[in-house]
C-alpha positions as a Markdown table, in Angstrom:
| # | Residue | x | y | z |
|---|---|---|---|---|
| 1 | Unk | -13.0 | -79.2 | -51.2 |
| 2 | Unk | -15.1 | -75.9 | -50.9 |
| 3 | Unk | -13.8 | -75.6 | -47.3 |
| 4 | Unk | -10.2 | -75.7 | -48.5 |
| 5 | Unk | -10.8 | -72.7 | -50.9 |
| 6 | Unk | -12.6 | -70.8 | -48.2 |
| 7 | Unk | -9.8 | -71.4 | -45.7 |
| 8 | Unk | -7.2 | -70.4 | -48.3 |
| 9 | Unk | -9.1 | -67.2 | -49.1 |
| 10 | Unk | -9.5 | -66.4 | -45.4 |
| 11 | Unk | -5.7 | -66.8 | -45.0 |
| 12 | Unk | -5.1 | -64.5 | -47.9 |
| 13 | Unk | -7.3 | -61.9 | -46.3 |
| 14 | Unk | -6.0 | -62.2 | -42.8 |
| 15 | Unk | -2.3 | -62.4 | -43.4 |
| 16 | Unk | -0.8 | -58.9 | -43.8 |
| 17 | Unk | 1.1 | -58.0 | -47.0 |
| 18 | Unk | 4.8 | -57.7 | -46.7 |
| 19 | Unk | 6.1 | -54.2 | -45.8 |
| 20 | Unk | 7.6 | -53.6 | -49.3 |
| 21 | Unk | 4.3 | -54.4 | -50.9 |
| 22 | Unk | 2.5 | -51.8 | -48.7 |
| 23 | Unk | 4.9 | -48.9 | -49.6 |
| 24 | Unk | 3.9 | -46.6 | -52.4 |
| 25 | Unk | 7.0 | -47.3 | -54.6 |
| 26 | Unk | 6.9 | -46.7 | -58.3 |
| 27 | Unk | 6.2 | -49.8 | -60.4 |
| 28 | Unk | 9.1 | -50.8 | -62.6 |
| 29 | Unk | 8.2 | -53.6 | -65.0 |
| 30 | Unk | 11.2 | -55.7 | -66.1 |
| 31 | Unk | 9.1 | -58.3 | -67.9 |
| 32 | Unk | 9.4 | -58.6 | -71.7 |
| 33 | Unk | 6.9 | -56.2 | -73.2 |
| 34 | Unk | 4.2 | -57.1 | -75.7 |
| 35 | Unk | 5.9 | -55.2 | -78.4 |
| 36 | Unk | 2.9 | -54.8 | -80.6 |
| 37 | Unk | 1.0 | -53.0 | -77.8 |
| 38 | Unk | 4.1 | -51.1 | -76.7 |
| 39 | Unk | 4.9 | -49.8 | -80.1 |
| 40 | Unk | 1.3 | -48.5 | -80.5 |
| 41 | Unk | 1.9 | -46.4 | -77.4 |
| 42 | Unk | 5.6 | -45.5 | -78.1 |
| 43 | Unk | 6.7 | -46.5 | -81.6 |
| 44 | Unk | 10.5 | -47.0 | -82.0 |
| 45 | Unk | 10.4 | -45.4 | -85.5 |
| 46 | Unk | 8.3 | -42.4 | -84.7 |
| 47 | Unk | 4.6 | -41.9 | -84.6 |
| 48 | Unk | 2.6 | -42.3 | -87.8 |
| 49 | Unk | 1.3 | -39.0 | -89.1 |
| 50 | Unk | -2.3 | -40.2 | -89.3 |
| 51 | Unk | -4.3 | -37.9 | -91.5 |
| 52 | Unk | -1.3 | -36.1 | -92.9 |
| 53 | Unk | -0.6 | -37.8 | -96.2 |
| 54 | Unk | 1.5 | -35.1 | -97.7 |
| 55 | Unk | 4.7 | -36.6 | -96.3 |
| 56 | Unk | 3.6 | -40.2 | -97.1 |
| 57 | Unk | 3.0 | -39.4 | -100.8 |
| 58 | Unk | 6.6 | -38.3 | -101.2 |
| 59 | Unk | 8.0 | -41.5 | -99.7 |
| 60 | Unk | 9.4 | -44.2 | -101.9 |
| 61 | Unk | 7.5 | -47.4 | -102.6 |
| 62 | Unk | 9.6 | -49.2 | -100.0 |
| 63 | Unk | 9.1 | -46.6 | -97.3 |
| 64 | Unk | 7.2 | -48.7 | -94.9 |
| 65 | Unk | 9.5 | -51.8 | -95.1 |
| 66 | Unk | 10.9 | -51.2 | -91.6 |
| 67 | Unk | 7.5 | -50.3 | -90.2 |
| 68 | Unk | 6.1 | -53.6 | -91.3 |
| 69 | Unk | 9.0 | -55.6 | -89.7 |
| 70 | Unk | 9.0 | -53.9 | -86.3 |
| 71 | Unk | 6.8 | -56.2 | -84.3 |
| 72 | Unk | 7.9 | -59.6 | -85.5 |
| 73 | Unk | 10.9 | -59.1 | -87.9 |
| 74 | Unk | 8.9 | -60.3 | -90.9 |
| 75 | Unk | 8.3 | -63.7 | -89.4 |
| 76 | Unk | 4.5 | -63.0 | -89.4 |
| 77 | Unk | 4.8 | -62.6 | -93.2 |
| 78 | Unk | 6.7 | -65.8 | -93.8 |
| 79 | Unk | 4.1 | -67.4 | -96.1 |
| 80 | Unk | 3.6 | -64.2 | -98.2 |
| 81 | Unk | 7.3 | -63.7 | -98.4 |
| 82 | Unk | 8.1 | -67.4 | -99.0 |
| 83 | Unk | 10.9 | -67.2 | -96.4 |
| 84 | Unk | 13.4 | -70.0 | -96.5 |
| 85 | Unk | 14.2 | -72.1 | -93.4 |
| 86 | Unk | 17.6 | -70.3 | -93.2 |
| 87 | Unk | 15.9 | -66.9 | -93.4 |
| 88 | Unk | 13.4 | -67.8 | -90.7 |
| 89 | Unk | 16.2 | -69.0 | -88.5 |
| 90 | Unk | 18.2 | -65.8 | -88.9 |
| 91 | Unk | 15.2 | -63.6 | -88.5 |
| 92 | Unk | 14.2 | -65.4 | -85.3 |
| 93 | Unk | 17.7 | -65.0 | -84.0 |
| 94 | Unk | 17.7 | -61.3 | -84.8 |
| 95 | Unk | 14.3 | -60.8 | -83.2 |
| 96 | Unk | 15.3 | -62.7 | -80.1 |
| 97 | Unk | 18.5 | -60.8 | -79.7 |
| 98 | Unk | 16.8 | -57.5 | -80.2 |
| 99 | Unk | 14.2 | -58.3 | -77.6 |
| 100 | Unk | 16.9 | -59.4 | -75.2 |
| 101 | Unk | 18.7 | -56.1 | -75.7 |
| 102 | Unk | 15.3 | -54.3 | -75.3 |
| 103 | Unk | 14.9 | -56.0 | -71.9 |
| 104 | Unk | 18.5 | -55.0 | -70.9 |
| 105 | Unk | 17.7 | -51.4 | -71.7 |
| 106 | Unk | 14.5 | -51.7 | -69.7 |
| 107 | Unk | 16.5 | -52.9 | -66.7 |
| 108 | Unk | 18.8 | -49.9 | -67.1 |
| 109 | Unk | 16.0 | -47.5 | -67.5 |
| 110 | Unk | 14.3 | -48.9 | -64.4 |
| 111 | Unk | 17.6 | -48.4 | -62.4 |
| 112 | Unk | 17.9 | -44.8 | -63.6 |
| 113 | Unk | 14.2 | -44.2 | -62.8 |
| 114 | Unk | 14.7 | -45.6 | -59.3 |
| 115 | Unk | 17.7 | -43.3 | -58.9 |
| 116 | Unk | 15.7 | -40.3 | -60.0 |
| 117 | Unk | 12.9 | -41.3 | -57.7 |
| 118 | Unk | 15.2 | -41.6 | -54.7 |
| 119 | Unk | 17.0 | -38.4 | -55.6 |
| 120 | Unk | 13.8 | -36.4 | -55.8 |
| 121 | Unk | 12.7 | -37.9 | -52.5 |
| 122 | Unk | 15.9 | -37.1 | -50.7 |
| 123 | Unk | 17.1 | -33.8 | -52.2 |
| 124 | Unk | 14.3 | -32.1 | -54.1 |
| 125 | Unk | 16.3 | -28.9 | -54.4 |
| 126 | Unk | 19.3 | -30.4 | -56.2 |
| 127 | Unk | 18.5 | -29.2 | -59.8 |
| 128 | Unk | 21.8 | -30.4 | -61.4 |
| 129 | Unk | 21.5 | -33.9 | -60.0 |
| 130 | Unk | 17.8 | -34.2 | -61.0 |
| 131 | Unk | 18.6 | -33.0 | -64.5 |
| 132 | Unk | 21.5 | -35.5 | -64.9 |
| 133 | Unk | 19.2 | -38.3 | -63.7 |
| 134 | Unk | 16.5 | -37.4 | -66.2 |
| 135 | Unk | 19.0 | -37.1 | -69.0 |
| 136 | Unk | 20.4 | -40.5 | -68.1 |
| 137 | Unk | 16.8 | -42.0 | -68.4 |
| 138 | Unk | 16.2 | -40.4 | -71.7 |
| 139 | Unk | 19.6 | -41.3 | -73.1 |
| 140 | Unk | 19.0 | -44.9 | -72.3 |
| 141 | Unk | 15.5 | -44.8 | -73.9 |
| 142 | Unk | 17.1 | -43.3 | -77.1 |
| 143 | Unk | 19.8 | -46.0 | -77.1 |
| 144 | Unk | 17.1 | -48.6 | -76.7 |
| 145 | Unk | 15.1 | -47.2 | -79.6 |
| 146 | Unk | 18.1 | -46.9 | -81.8 |
| 147 | Unk | 19.2 | -50.5 | -81.1 |
| 148 | Unk | 15.8 | -51.8 | -82.0 |
| 149 | Unk | 15.6 | -49.8 | -85.3 |
| 150 | Unk | 19.0 | -51.0 | -86.3 |
| 151 | Unk | 18.0 | -54.6 | -85.5 |
| 152 | Unk | 14.9 | -54.3 | -87.8 |
| 153 | Unk | 17.2 | -52.8 | -90.5 |
| 154 | Unk | 19.3 | -55.9 | -90.1 |
| 155 | Unk | 16.3 | -58.1 | -90.5 |
| 156 | Unk | 15.2 | -56.2 | -93.7 |
| 157 | Unk | 18.7 | -56.8 | -95.1 |
| 158 | Unk | 18.1 | -60.6 | -94.7 |
| 159 | Unk | 15.3 | -60.4 | -97.3 |
| 160 | Unk | 15.8 | -60.6 | -101.0 |
| 161 | Unk | 14.9 | -57.7 | -103.3 |
| 162 | Unk | 11.8 | -59.6 | -104.4 |
| 163 | Unk | 10.8 | -60.2 | -100.8 |
| 164 | Unk | 11.3 | -56.6 | -99.9 |
| 165 | Unk | 9.0 | -55.6 | -102.8 |
| 166 | Unk | 6.3 | -58.1 | -101.5 |
| 167 | Unk | 6.4 | -56.6 | -98.0 |
| 168 | Unk | 5.3 | -53.2 | -99.1 |
| 169 | Unk | 2.9 | -54.4 | -101.8 |
| 170 | Unk | -0.6 | -54.1 | -100.5 |
């Protein structure tokens, strides 16, 4: 058995990588993101003004309702909120649809990024084309973000008034 693993590792070392793997192409990840990690890096509802409480003090009691539903559409709060089976089903459907749309936007962003990469590699002096490609990437990111925020708003609408109050109660 040890000889098998040695032979396998030897093959992996000796066999050359495919040509595409050897090229220095940008990495475009089309897999479903870990939204909790992604939203820490690039929150869909804007960055939290940590340390600046002046604005937070003016917010209504329900101000963070959407922020608390962004990663799992309130399903992680199902016990605290006493969600019904129907609510859990609807929230899960909303979450899954929002994540599917997020992935669709990611594919589109990746295509725009590829186009930009090729454009800057082929014609680095074409300012108008480069600007249009960058605007296309950012427009798709904005649409992705808006779709997700609207989906979380839809999830918040599935909660009762009492459940909404429980979400923001610390």
